[in-house]
DONUVEX-657230 format. One record per residue: residue number from 1; residue in three letters; z, x, y of N, C-alpha, C, O in turn. Coordinates in nm, 3 decimals, padded with zeros to 5 digits, always signed. Layout:
DONUVEX-657230
<r n="NUM" res="ALA" n_pz="Z" n_px="X" n_py="Y" ca_pz="Z" ca_px="X" ca_py="Y" c_pz="Z" c_px="X" c_py="Y" o_pz="Z" o_px="X" o_py="Y"/>
...
end
This chain:
DONUVEX-657230
<r n="1" res="MET" n_pz="+00.000" n_px="+00.084" n_py="-00.119" ca_pz="+00.000" ca_px="+00.000" ca_py="+00.000" c_pz="+00.000" c_px="+00.088" c_py="+00.123" o_pz="+00.060" o_px="+00.195" o_py="+00.126"/>
<r n="2" res="THR" n_pz="-00.068" n_px="+00.041" n_py="+00.224" ca_pz="-00.070" ca_px="+00.115" ca_py="+00.350" c_pz="+00.022" c_px="+00.048" c_py="+00.450" o_pz="+00.049" o_px="-00.072" o_py="+00.439"/>
<r n="3" res="PRO" n_pz="+00.070" n_px="+00.123" n_py="+00.549" ca_pz="+00.166" ca_px="+00.067" ca_py="+00.644" c_pz="+00.108" c_px="-00.042" c_py="+00.734" o_pz="+00.185" o_px="-00.116" o_py="+00.796"/>
<r n="4" res="ASP" n_pz="-00.024" n_px="-00.055" n_py="+00.743" ca_pz="-00.082" ca_px="-00.157" ca_py="+00.831" c_pz="-00.096" c_px="-00.294" c_py="+00.765" o_pz="-00.164" o_px="-00.382" o_py="+00.819"/>
<r n="5" res="ILE" n_pz="-00.034" n_px="-00.313" n_py="+00.651" ca_pz="-00.030" ca_px="-00.445" ca_py="+00.586" c_pz="+00.093" c_px="-00.518" c_py="+00.638" o_pz="+00.205" o_px="-00.469" o_py="+00.626"/>
<r n="6" res="GLU" n_pz="+00.070" n_px="-00.634" n_py="+00.695" ca_pz="+00.180" ca_px="-00.711" ca_py="+00.753" c_pz="+00.238" c_px="-00.809" c_py="+00.650" o_pz="+00.166" o_px="-00.889" o_py="+00.592"/>
<r n="7" res="LEU" n_pz="+00.370" n_px="-00.801" n_py="+00.629" ca_pz="+00.440" ca_px="-00.895" ca_py="+00.542" c_pz="+00.466" c_px="-01.021" c_py="+00.623" o_pz="+00.527" o_px="-01.016" o_py="+00.730"/>
<r n="8" res="ILE" n_pz="+00.421" n_px="-01.135" n_py="+00.571" ca_pz="+00.440" ca_px="-01.261" ca_py="+00.642" c_pz="+00.514" c_px="-01.359" c_py="+00.552" o_pz="+00.506" o_px="-01.349" o_py="+00.429"/>
<r n="9" res="PRO" n_pz="+00.586" n_px="-01.456" n_py="+00.611" ca_pz="+00.648" ca_px="-01.561" ca_py="+00.530" c_pz="+00.540" c_px="-01.653" c_py="+00.474" o_pz="+00.439" o_px="-01.677" o_py="+00.539"/>
<r n="10" res="LYS" n_pz="+00.562" n_px="-01.702" n_py="+00.353" ca_pz="+00.460" ca_px="-01.789" ca_py="+00.291" c_pz="+00.434" c_px="-01.916" c_py="+00.373" o_pz="+00.326" o_px="-01.975" o_py="+00.366"/>
<r n="11" res="GLU" n_pz="+00.533" n_px="-01.956" n_py="+00.450" ca_pz="+00.517" ca_px="-02.074" ca_py="+00.535" c_pz="+00.415" c_px="-02.053" c_py="+00.646" o_pz="+00.363" o_px="-02.149" o_py="+00.702"/>
<r n="12" res="ASP" n_pz="+00.385" n_px="-01.926" n_py="+00.677" ca_pz="+00.291" ca_px="-01.895" ca_py="+00.785" c_pz="+00.146" c_px="-01.877" c_py="+00.737" o_pz="+00.057" o_px="-01.855" o_py="+00.819"/>
<r n="13" res="ILE" n_pz="+00.122" n_px="-01.887" n_py="+00.608" ca_pz="-00.012" ca_px="-01.863" ca_py="+00.555" c_pz="-00.116" c_px="-01.952" c_py="+00.624" o_pz="-00.227" o_px="-01.906" o_py="+00.652"/>
<r n="14" res="SER" n_pz="-00.082" n_px="-02.076" n_py="+00.651" ca_pz="-00.179" ca_px="-02.169" ca_py="+00.709" c_pz="-00.218" c_px="-02.130" c_py="+00.853" o_pz="-00.315" o_px="-02.184" o_py="+00.906"/>
<r n="15" res="LYS" n_pz="-00.146" n_px="-02.039" n_py="+00.916" ca_pz="-00.178" ca_px="-01.995" ca_py="+01.051" c_pz="-00.294" c_px="-01.896" c_py="+01.055" o_pz="-00.348" o_px="-01.867" o_py="+01.162"/>
<r n="16" res="TYR" n_pz="-00.332" n_px="-01.845" n_py="+00.940" ca_pz="-00.435" ca_px="-01.741" ca_py="+00.933" c_pz="-00.566" c_px="-01.798" c_py="+00.879" o_pz="-00.568" o_px="-01.903" o_py="+00.814"/>
<r n="17" res="HIS" n_pz="-00.674" n_px="-01.728" n_py="+00.908" ca_pz="-00.807" ca_px="-01.769" ca_py="+00.865" c_pz="-00.856" c_px="-01.673" c_py="+00.757" o_pz="-00.875" o_px="-01.554" o_py="+00.784"/>
<r n="18" res="PHE" n_pz="-00.877" n_px="-01.723" n_py="+00.638" ca_pz="-00.920" ca_px="-01.639" ca_py="+00.526" c_pz="-01.064" c_px="-01.594" c_py="+00.547" o_pz="-01.146" o_px="-01.666" o_py="+00.604"/>
<r n="19" res="VAL" n_pz="-01.094" n_px="-01.473" n_py="+00.500" ca_pz="-01.233" ca_px="-01.427" ca_py="+00.503" c_pz="-01.311" c_px="-01.510" c_py="+00.401" o_pz="-01.254" o_px="-01.563" o_py="+00.306"/>
<r n="20" res="LEU" n_pz="-01.440" n_px="-01.521" n_py="+00.423" ca_pz="-01.522" ca_px="-01.608" ca_py="+00.339" c_pz="-01.603" c_px="-01.534" c_py="+00.234" o_pz="-01.677" o_px="-01.595" o_py="+00.157"/>
<r n="21" res="GLU" n_pz="-01.587" n_px="-01.402" n_py="+00.229" ca_pz="-01.661" ca_px="-01.325" ca_py="+00.130" c_pz="-01.563" c_px="-01.252" c_py="+00.037" o_pz="-01.446" o_px="-01.233" o_py="+00.069"/>
<r n="22" res="GLU" n_pz="-01.615" n_px="-01.214" n_py="-00.077" ca_pz="-01.537" ca_px="-01.141" ca_py="-00.178" c_pz="-01.489" c_px="-01.007" c_py="-00.119" o_pz="-01.568" o_px="-00.933" o_py="-00.060"/>
<r n="23" res="VAL" n_pz="-01.359" n_px="-00.978" n_py="-00.136" ca_pz="-01.303" ca_px="-00.854" ca_py="-00.080" c_pz="-01.300" c_px="-00.739" c_py="-00.182" o_pz="-01.273" o_px="-00.625" o_py="-00.145"/>
<r n="24" res="ILE" n_pz="-01.327" n_px="-00.768" n_py="-00.307" ca_pz="-01.330" ca_px="-00.666" ca_py="-00.412" c_pz="-01.475" c_px="-00.650" c_py="-00.458" o_pz="-01.540" o_px="-00.748" o_py="-00.495"/>
<r n="25" res="GLU" n_pz="-01.524" n_px="-00.527" n_py="-00.456" ca_pz="-01.667" ca_px="-00.502" ca_py="-00.479" c_pz="-01.710" c_px="-00.510" c_py="-00.625" o_pz="-01.812" o_px="-00.573" o_py="-00.655"/>
<r n="26" res="THR" n_pz="-01.637" n_px="-00.449" n_py="-00.718" ca_pz="-01.687" ca_px="-00.439" ca_py="-00.854" c_pz="-01.639" c_px="-00.556" c_py="-00.941" o_pz="-01.529" o_px="-00.608" o_py="-00.922"/>
<r n="27" res="LEU" n_pz="-01.722" n_px="-00.594" n_py="-01.036" ca_pz="-01.684" ca_px="-00.700" ca_py="-01.130" c_pz="-01.563" c_px="-00.660" c_py="-01.213" o_pz="-01.478" o_px="-00.743" o_py="-01.244"/>
<r n="28" res="GLU" n_pz="-01.556" n_px="-00.533" n_py="-01.248" ca_pz="-01.442" ca_px="-00.485" ca_py="-01.325" c_pz="-01.311" c_px="-00.503" c_py="-01.249" o_pz="-01.211" o_px="-00.547" o_py="-01.306"/>
<r n="29" res="ASP" n_pz="-01.312" n_px="-00.471" n_py="-01.121" ca_pz="-01.191" ca_px="-00.486" ca_py="-01.039" c_pz="-01.160" c_px="-00.635" c_py="-01.014" o_pz="-01.043" o_px="-00.672" o_py="-01.002"/>
<r n="30" res="GLN" n_pz="-01.263" n_px="-00.717" n_py="-01.005" ca_pz="-01.242" ca_px="-00.861" ca_py="-00.989" c_pz="-01.177" c_px="-00.919" c_py="-01.115" o_pz="-01.089" o_px="-01.005" o_py="-01.106"/>
<r n="31" res="ARG" n_pz="-01.221" n_px="-00.872" n_py="-01.233" ca_pz="-01.159" ca_px="-00.918" ca_py="-01.360" c_pz="-01.014" c_px="-00.871" c_py="-01.368" o_pz="-00.926" o_px="-00.946" o_py="-01.412"/>
<r n="32" res="LEU" n_pz="-00.989" n_px="-00.749" n_py="-01.324" ca_pz="-00.852" ca_px="-00.697" ca_py="-01.323" c_pz="-00.763" c_px="-00.780" c_py="-01.231" o_pz="-00.647" o_px="-00.806" o_py="-01.264"/>
<r n="33" res="ARG" n_pz="-00.815" n_px="-00.822" n_py="-01.119" ca_pz="-00.740" ca_px="-00.908" ca_py="-01.027" c_pz="-00.702" c_px="-01.039" c_py="-01.096" o_pz="-00.589" o_px="-01.085" o_py="-01.084"/>
<r n="34" res="LEU" n_pz="-00.797" n_px="-01.100" n_py="-01.169" ca_pz="-00.768" ca_px="-01.225" ca_py="-01.240" c_pz="-00.664" c_px="-01.205" c_py="-01.348" o_pz="-00.576" o_px="-01.289" o_py="-01.367"/>
<r n="35" res="THR" n_pz="-00.673" n_px="-01.093" n_py="-01.420" ca_pz="-00.573" ca_px="-01.060" ca_py="-01.521" c_pz="-00.435" c_px="-01.045" c_py="-01.457" o_pz="-00.336" o_px="-01.098" o_py="-01.507"/>
<r n="36" res="ASN" n_pz="-00.429" n_px="-00.972" n_py="-01.347" ca_pz="-00.302" ca_px="-00.952" ca_py="-01.278" c_pz="-00.245" c_px="-01.083" c_py="-01.223" o_pz="-00.124" o_px="-01.104" o_py="-01.226"/>
<r n="37" res="LEU" n_pz="-00.333" n_px="-01.169" n_py="-01.173" ca_pz="-00.286" ca_px="-01.300" ca_py="-01.126" c_pz="-00.230" c_px="-01.383" c_py="-01.239" o_pz="-00.129" o_px="-01.451" o_py="-01.222"/>
<r n="38" res="SER" n_pz="-00.293" n_px="-01.378" n_py="-01.354" ca_pz="-00.245" ca_px="-01.452" ca_py="-01.470" c_pz="-00.108" c_px="-01.401" c_py="-01.514" o_pz="-00.017" o_px="-01.479" o_py="-01.538"/>
<r n="39" res="LYS" n_pz="-00.094" n_px="-01.268" n_py="-01.522" ca_pz="+00.036" ca_px="-01.209" ca_py="-01.557" c_pz="+00.141" c_px="-01.244" c_py="-01.454" o_pz="+00.254" o_px="-01.278" o_py="-01.488"/>
<r n="40" res="ALA" n_pz="+00.104" n_px="-01.235" n_py="-01.326" ca_pz="+00.199" ca_px="-01.265" ca_py="-01.218" c_pz="+00.245" c_px="-01.409" c_py="-01.225" o_pz="+00.362" o_px="-01.439" o_py="-01.201"/>
<r n="41" res="ARG" n_pz="+00.152" n_px="-01.501" n_py="-01.256" ca_pz="+00.189" ca_px="-01.642" ca_py="-01.266" c_pz="+00.290" c_px="-01.664" c_py="-01.377" o_pz="+00.389" o_px="-01.735" o_py="-01.359"/>
<r n="42" res="ILE" n_pz="+00.267" n_px="-01.603" n_py="-01.492" ca_pz="+00.358" ca_px="-01.618" ca_py="-01.606" c_pz="+00.495" c_px="-01.561" c_py="-01.573" o_pz="+00.597" o_px="-01.627" o_py="-01.596"/>
<r n="43" res="ILE" n_pz="+00.499" n_px="-01.441" n_py="-01.521" ca_pz="+00.627" ca_px="-01.377" ca_py="-01.487" c_pz="+00.697" c_px="-01.451" c_py="-01.375" o_pz="+00.819" o_px="-01.470" o_py="-01.379"/>
<r n="44" res="SER" n_pz="+00.621" n_px="-01.493" n_py="-01.276" ca_pz="+00.677" ca_px="-01.562" ca_py="-01.162" c_pz="+00.745" c_px="-01.693" c_py="-01.203" o_pz="+00.854" o_px="-01.725" o_py="-01.156"/>
<r n="45" res="LYS" n_pz="+00.678" n_px="-01.767" n_py="-01.290" ca_pz="+00.733" ca_px="-01.896" ca_py="-01.333" c_pz="+00.845" c_px="-01.880" c_py="-01.435" o_pz="+00.947" o_px="-01.948" o_py="-01.425"/>
<r n="46" res="SER" n_pz="+00.829" n_px="-01.793" n_py="-01.532" ca_pz="+00.926" ca_px="-01.783" ca_py="-01.640" c_pz="+01.052" c_px="-01.705" c_py="-01.601" o_pz="+01.162" o_px="-01.740" o_py="-01.644"/>
<r n="47" res="LYS" n_pz="+01.036" n_px="-01.603" n_py="-01.520" ca_pz="+01.151" ca_px="-01.521" ca_py="-01.483" c_pz="+01.201" c_px="-01.552" c_py="-01.343" o_pz="+01.295" o_px="-01.489" o_py="-01.294"/>
<r n="48" res="LYS" n_pz="+01.137" n_px="-01.649" n_py="-01.278" ca_pz="+01.176" ca_px="-01.690" ca_py="-01.142" c_pz="+01.175" c_px="-01.571" c_py="-01.047" o_pz="+01.263" o_px="-01.556" o_py="-00.962"/>
<r n="49" res="ARG" n_pz="+01.072" n_px="-01.486" n_py="-01.062" ca_pz="+01.059" ca_px="-01.368" ca_py="-00.976" c_pz="+00.947" c_px="-01.388" c_py="-00.874" o_pz="+00.845" o_px="-01.451" o_py="-00.903"/>
<r n="50" res="LEU" n_pz="+00.968" n_px="-01.334" n_py="-00.755" ca_pz="+00.864" ca_px="-01.335" ca_py="-00.655" c_pz="+00.765" c_px="-01.224" c_py="-00.685" o_pz="+00.802" o_px="-01.117" o_py="-00.733"/>
<r n="51" res="VAL" n_pz="+00.640" n_px="-01.249" n_py="-00.657" ca_pz="+00.537" ca_px="-01.146" ca_py="-00.668" c_pz="+00.482" c_px="-01.122" c_py="-00.528" o_pz="+00.493" o_px="-01.206" o_py="-00.439"/>
<r n="52" res="LYS" n_pz="+00.422" n_px="-01.005" n_py="-00.510" ca_pz="+00.361" ca_px="-00.972" ca_py="-00.381" c_pz="+00.210" c_px="-00.985" c_py="-00.395" o_pz="+00.150" o_px="-00.932" o_py="-00.489"/>
<r n="53" res="ILE" n_pz="+00.151" n_px="-01.057" n_py="-00.300" ca_pz="+00.007" ca_px="-01.078" ca_py="-00.299" c_pz="-00.046" c_px="-01.022" c_py="-00.167" o_pz="-00.002" o_px="-01.063" o_py="-00.059"/>
<r n="54" res="VAL" n_pz="-00.140" n_px="-00.930" n_py="-00.176" ca_pz="-00.206" ca_px="-00.874" ca_py="-00.058" c_pz="-00.340" c_px="-00.942" c_py="-00.045" o_pz="-00.420" o_px="-00.943" o_py="-00.139"/>
<r n="55" res="PHE" n_pz="-00.366" n_px="-01.000" n_py="+00.073" ca_pz="-00.489" ca_px="-01.074" ca_py="+00.093" c_pz="-00.546" c_px="-01.045" c_py="+00.231" o_pz="-00.476" o_px="-00.999" o_py="+00.322"/>
<r n="56" res="GLU" n_pz="-00.674" n_px="-01.074" n_py="+00.245" ca_pz="-00.743" ca_px="-01.043" ca_py="+00.369" c_pz="-00.771" c_px="-01.169" c_py="+00.449" o_pz="-00.819" o_px="-01.269" o_py="+00.396"/>
<r n="57" res="THR" n_pz="-00.740" n_px="-01.161" n_py="+00.579" ca_pz="-00.771" ca_px="-01.269" ca_py="+00.672" c_pz="-00.857" c_px="-01.211" c_py="+00.784" o_pz="-00.875" o_px="-01.090" o_py="+00.794"/>
<r n="58" res="LYS" n_pz="-00.910" n_px="-01.299" n_py="+00.866" ca_pz="-00.988" ca_px="-01.253" ca_py="+00.981" c_pz="-00.897" c_px="-01.180" c_py="+01.081" o_pz="-00.945" o_px="-01.103" o_py="+01.164"/>
<r n="59" res="GLU" n_pz="-00.767" n_px="-01.204" n_py="+01.072" ca_pz="-00.671" ca_px="-01.139" ca_py="+01.161" c_pz="-00.619" c_px="-01.006" c_py="+01.105" o_pz="-00.544" o_px="-00.936" o_py="+01.172"/>
<r n="60" res="GLY" n_pz="-00.659" n_px="-00.972" n_py="+00.984" ca_pz="-00.617" ca_px="-00.847" ca_py="+00.923" c_pz="-00.564" c_px="-00.868" c_py="+00.782" o_pz="-00.566" o_px="-00.979" o_py="+00.729"/>
<r n="61" res="ILE" n_pz="-00.516" n_px="-00.759" n_py="+00.723" ca_pz="-00.465" ca_px="-00.766" ca_py="+00.586" c_pz="-00.318" c_px="-00.807" c_py="+00.590" o_pz="-00.238" o_px="-00.750" o_py="+00.666"/>
<r n="62" res="LYS" n_pz="-00.283" n_px="-00.905" n_py="+00.509" ca_pz="-00.147" ca_px="-00.961" ca_py="+00.507" c_pz="-00.092" c_px="-00.951" c_py="+00.365" o_pz="-00.166" o_px="-00.936" o_py="+00.268"/>
<r n="63" res="MET" n_pz="+00.041" n_px="-00.959" n_py="+00.355" ca_pz="+00.107" ca_px="-00.964" ca_py="+00.225" c_pz="+00.213" c_px="-01.072" c_py="+00.230" o_pz="+00.281" o_px="-01.091" o_py="+00.332"/>
<r n="64" res="VAL" n_pz="+00.227" n_px="-01.143" n_py="+00.119" ca_pz="+00.327" ca_px="-01.247" ca_py="+00.107" c_pz="+00.402" c_px="-01.227" c_py="-00.024" o_pz="+00.344" o_px="-01.184" o_py="-00.124"/>
<r n="65" res="GLU" n_pz="+00.532" n_px="-01.258" n_py="-00.023" ca_pz="+00.612" ca_px="-01.259" ca_py="-00.146" c_pz="+00.637" c_px="-01.405" c_py="-00.180" o_pz="+00.692" o_px="-01.480" o_py="-00.100"/>
<r n="66" res="ALA" n_pz="+00.598" n_px="-01.444" n_py="-00.300" ca_pz="+00.605" ca_px="-01.586" ca_py="-00.335" c_pz="+00.606" c_px="-01.604" c_py="-00.486" o_pz="+00.582" o_px="-01.511" o_py="-00.562"/>
<r n="67" res="THR" n_pz="+00.634" n_px="-01.728" n_py="-00.526" ca_pz="+00.624" ca_px="-01.769" ca_py="-00.665" c_pz="+00.487" c_px="-01.833" c_py="-00.684" o_pz="+00.450" o_px="-01.924" o_py="-00.610"/>
<r n="68" res="ILE" n_pz="+00.412" n_px="-01.788" n_py="-00.784" ca_pz="+00.282" ca_px="-01.848" ca_py="-00.815" c_pz="+00.305" c_px="-01.964" c_py="-00.912" o_pz="+00.358" o_px="-01.946" o_py="-01.021"/>
<r n="69" res="LEU" n_pz="+00.264" n_px="-02.082" n_py="-00.869" ca_pz="+00.277" ca_px="-02.199" ca_py="-00.956" c_pz="+00.157" c_px="-02.217" c_py="-01.046" o_pz="+00.168" o_px="-02.266" o_py="-01.158"/>
<r n="70" res="GLY" n_pz="+00.040" n_px="-02.176" n_py="-00.997" ca_pz="-00.080" ca_px="-02.193" ca_py="-01.078" c_pz="-00.202" c_px="-02.132" c_py="-01.012" o_pz="-00.198" o_px="-02.091" o_py="-00.896"/>
<r n="71" res="THR" n_pz="-00.309" n_px="-02.129" n_py="-01.088" ca_pz="-00.437" ca_px="-02.081" ca_py="-01.037" c_pz="-00.547" c_px="-02.168" c_py="-01.095" o_pz="-00.530" o_px="-02.229" o_py="-01.201"/>
<r n="72" res="ASP" n_pz="-00.657" n_px="-02.173" n_py="-01.025" ca_pz="-00.778" ca_px="-02.230" ca_py="-01.083" c_pz="-00.888" c_px="-02.128" c_py="-01.058" o_pz="-00.857" o_px="-02.014" o_py="-01.024"/>
<r n="73" res="GLU" n_pz="-01.012" n_px="-02.163" n_py="-01.073" ca_pz="-01.118" ca_px="-02.062" ca_py="-01.060" c_pz="-01.137" c_px="-02.016" c_py="-00.916" o_pz="-01.202" o_px="-01.915" o_py="-00.891"/>
<r n="74" res="ASP" n_pz="-01.080" n_px="-02.090" n_py="-00.820" ca_pz="-01.102" ca_px="-02.055" ca_py="-00.678" c_pz="-00.977" c_px="-02.018" c_py="-00.600" o_pz="-00.985" o_px="-01.942" o_py="-00.504"/>
<r n="75" res="GLU" n_pz="-00.860" n_px="-02.071" n_py="-00.640" ca_pz="-00.742" ca_px="-02.055" ca_py="-00.557" c_pz="-00.616" c_px="-02.024" c_py="-00.638" o_pz="-00.607" o_px="-02.051" o_py="-00.757"/>
<r n="76" res="VAL" n_pz="-00.520" n_px="-01.966" n_py="-00.565" ca_pz="-00.386" ca_px="-01.942" ca_py="-00.619" c_pz="-00.293" c_px="-02.039" c_py="-00.546" o_pz="-00.295" o_px="-02.047" o_py="-00.423"/>
<r n="77" res="TYR" n_pz="-00.212" n_px="-02.112" n_py="-00.621" ca_pz="-00.120" ca_px="-02.209" ca_py="-00.564" c_pz="+00.021" c_px="-02.152" c_py="-00.566" o_pz="+00.072" o_px="-02.111" o_py="-00.670"/>
<r n="78" res="LEU" n_pz="+00.083" n_px="-02.150" n_py="-00.449" ca_pz="+00.216" ca_px="-02.094" ca_py="-00.435" c_pz="+00.320" c_px="-02.205" c_py="-00.429" o_pz="+00.290" o_px="-02.319" o_py="-00.392"/>
<r n="79" res="LYS" n_pz="+00.442" n_px="-02.171" n_py="-00.465" ca_pz="+00.552" ca_px="-02.266" ca_py="-00.457" c_pz="+00.564" c_px="-02.313" c_py="-00.312" o_pz="+00.548" o_px="-02.234" o_py="-00.220"/>
<r n="80" res="SER" n_pz="+00.592" n_px="-02.437" n_py="-00.292" ca_pz="+00.606" ca_px="-02.502" ca_py="-00.161" c_pz="+00.473" c_px="-02.531" c_py="-00.094" o_pz="+00.470" o_px="-02.559" o_py="+00.026"/>
<r n="81" res="GLY" n_pz="+00.362" n_px="-02.524" n_py="-00.169" ca_pz="+00.237" ca_px="-02.575" ca_py="-00.119" c_pz="+00.127" c_px="-02.483" c_py="-00.073" o_pz="+00.010" o_px="-02.519" o_py="-00.088"/>
<r n="82" res="PRO" n_pz="+00.156" n_px="-02.364" n_py="-00.016" ca_pz="+00.042" ca_px="-02.284" ca_py="+00.032" c_pz="-00.050" c_px="-02.242" c_py="-00.081" o_pz="-00.009" o_px="-02.230" o_py="-00.196"/>
<r n="83" res="LYS" n_pz="-00.177" n_px="-02.221" n_py="-00.045" ca_pz="-00.273" ca_px="-02.170" ca_py="-00.142" c_pz="-00.358" c_px="-02.062" c_py="-00.077" o_pz="-00.379" o_px="-02.062" o_py="+00.045"/>
<r n="84" res="ILE" n_pz="-00.406" n_px="-01.970" n_py="-00.161" ca_pz="-00.486" ca_px="-01.857" ca_py="-00.113" c_pz="-00.613" c_px="-01.852" c_py="-00.196" o_pz="-00.607" o_px="-01.854" o_py="-00.319"/>
<r n="85" res="PRO" n_pz="-00.729" n_px="-01.844" n_py="-00.131" ca_pz="-00.854" ca_px="-01.828" ca_py="-00.207" c_pz="-00.852" c_px="-01.694" c_py="-00.282" o_pz="-00.814" o_px="-01.591" o_py="-00.227"/>
<r n="86" res="ILE" n_pz="-00.893" n_px="-01.697" n_py="-00.406" ca_pz="-00.889" ca_px="-01.576" ca_py="-00.490" c_pz="-00.979" c_px="-01.467" c_py="-00.432" o_pz="-00.945" o_px="-01.350" o_py="-00.441"/>
<r n="87" res="ILE" n_pz="-01.094" n_px="-01.503" n_py="-00.374" ca_pz="-01.184" ca_px="-01.400" ca_py="-00.322" c_pz="-01.122" c_px="-01.319" c_py="-00.208" o_pz="-01.172" o_px="-01.212" o_py="-00.175"/>
<r n="88" res="CYS" n_pz="-01.013" n_px="-01.370" n_py="-00.147" ca_pz="-00.945" ca_px="-01.299" ca_py="-00.038" c_pz="-00.838" c_px="-01.203" c_py="-00.088" o_pz="-00.789" o_px="-01.119" o_py="-00.011"/>
<r n="89" res="ILE" n_pz="-00.800" n_px="-01.214" n_py="-00.214" ca_pz="-00.687" ca_px="-01.135" ca_py="-00.266" c_pz="-00.734" c_px="-00.996" c_py="-00.304" o_pz="-00.826" o_px="-00.978" o_py="-00.384"/>
<r n="90" res="ARG" n_pz="-00.667" n_px="-00.895" n_py="-00.245" ca_pz="-00.698" ca_px="-00.755" ca_py="-00.274" c_pz="-00.614" c_px="-00.701" c_py="-00.388" o_pz="-00.666" o_px="-00.632" o_py="-00.476"/>
<r n="91" res="GLU" n_pz="-00.484" n_px="-00.732" n_py="-00.388" ca_pz="-00.393" ca_px="-00.677" ca_py="-00.489" c_pz="-00.283" c_px="-00.775" c_py="-00.521" o_pz="-00.248" o_px="-00.862" o_py="-00.440"/>
<r n="92" res="VAL" n_pz="-00.228" n_px="-00.759" n_py="-00.640" ca_pz="-00.112" ca_px="-00.839" ca_py="-00.684" c_pz="-00.011" c_px="-00.741" c_py="-00.742" o_pz="-00.043" o_px="-00.660" o_py="-00.830"/>
<r n="93" res="PHE" n_pz="+00.114" n_px="-00.748" n_py="-00.693" ca_pz="+00.220" ca_px="-00.663" ca_py="-00.741" c_pz="+00.325" c_px="-00.749" c_py="-00.810" o_pz="+00.379" o_px="-00.842" o_py="-00.751"/>
<r n="94" res="ILE" n_pz="+00.352" n_px="-00.715" n_py="-00.934" ca_pz="+00.449" ca_px="-00.793" ca_py="-01.014" c_pz="+00.585" c_px="-00.724" c_py="-01.007" o_pz="+00.681" o_px="-00.772" o_py="-01.067"/>
end
């Protein structure tokens, strides 16, 4: 992680504008992101642990600590309602 990543409260996610293009270039890294999201969802729900998600917005790179409730092919759903488009997610830390 670099120091220019801003940690934000999950309640503030809706204040930002997500980028509309894929932030990870290679298919291999995109598959790894999906694998990490799946693992993070399982650990987050079963062990009641927060995970860190780094994502890109038009305002810059942000990070949030949250519980992942679920994912579909396009979005990650966080506890208390916020959602993040998967194409905006750069990294997931469990």
